[in-house]
C-alpha positions in Angstrom: 0.0 0.0 0.0 1.3 3.5 -0.8 1.9 5.9 2.0 0.5 9.5 1.7 3.3 12.0 1.9 2.9 15.7 2.4 5.0 18.9 2.5 5.3 18.4 6.3 6.4 14.7 6.4 8.3 14.5 3.0 11.7 14.9 4.5 11.2 12.3 7.2 9.5 9.6 5.0 11.4 10.2 1.7 14.7 12.0 2.1 15.7 10.2 5.3 14.6 6.7 4.2 17.2 4.0 4.2 15.3 2.2 1.4 14.6 3.3 -2.2 11.5 5.5 -2.3 9.0 6.1 -5.1 6.9 9.3 -5.0 3.9 9.4 -7.2 2.9 13.1 -7.8 -0.8 13.1 -8.6 -4.1 15.0 -8.4 -7.7 13.9 -8.0 -8.8 15.6 -11.3 -6.0 13.9 -13.4 -7.2 11.1 -15.6 -3.8 9.5 -16.3 -3.1 9.7 -12.5 -6.2 7.6 -11.9 -4.7 5.0 -14.4 -1.3 4.9 -12.6 -2.7 5.0 -9.1 -3.7 1.3 -8.8 -0.4 0.3 -10.3 1.5 2.3 -7.7 -0.6 0.6 -5.0 0.3 -2.8 -6.4 4.0 -2.0 -6.4 3.6 -0.9 -2.8 2.3 -4.3 -1.9 4.8 -6.2 -4.1 7.8 -4.3 -2.6 6.7 -4.1 1.0 9.8 -4.3 3.2 12.1 -3.6 0.2 11.1 -0.1 -0.9 8.9 2.7 0.3 6.0 3.6 -2.1 4.3 6.9 -1.6 1.8 9.3 -3.2 1.8 13.1 -3.0 -1.3 15.2 -3.9 0.2 18.2 -5.9 -2.9 20.4 -5.1 -2.5 20.0 -1.3 1.3 20.1 -1.2 2.7 22.9 -3.3 6.0 23.1 -1.4 7.4 19.8 -2.5 5.8 20.0 -5.9 7.6 23.3 -6.6 10.9 22.2 -5.1 11.1 19.4 -7.5 9.7 21.3 -10.5 6.7 19.1 -11.1 4.9 20.5 -14.1 3.2 17.4 -15.5 1.4 14.7 -13.7 1.6 11.9 -13.1 5.3 12.2 -12.4 7.0 9.5 -10.4 10.3 10.3 -8.8 12.6 7.6 -7.5 14.8 8.5 -4.5 17.8 6.7 -3.2 19.8 8.0 -0.2 17.8 11.2 -0.2 18.6 12.0 -3.9 16.6 11.7 -7.1 17.9 8.6 -8.8 15.3 8.3 -11.6 12.1 9.9 -13.0 9.0 8.8 -15.0 6.6 11.3 -16.4 3.2 10.2 -17.7 1.1 7.0 -17.6 3.2 3.9 -18.3 2.8 0.1 -17.8 3.7 -1.4 -14.4 6.8 -3.1 -16.0 8.3 0.3 -16.8 7.9 1.5 -13.2 9.2 -1.8 -11.7 12.3 -1.9 -13.9 13.4 1.5 -12.6 12.7 0.5 -9.0 14.6 -2.8 -9.4 17.6 -0.9 -10.6 17.8 0.8 -7.2 17.5 -2.3 -5.0 
């Protein structure tokens, strides 16, 4: 299951994690986000204990959204050791998301 991250807990849950972290930047009104959402949830279950899978609502968390220059959603950022290690913009199949995560494990 994906964790909900916000401007206030982003540093703690994402940047200080000792595991790779996926952050799905999304919004309620975004059609492609609704397509990617269930895939992100699945990855969260599949990688439980190996990686942290999170979602960040761009409308409610402008600080993190602006900090990372998120202009298009869905955007998925992959973090390792507090740094961006990879990025995926747009709706893609699960295999594309998983291959980027596997590279960080």
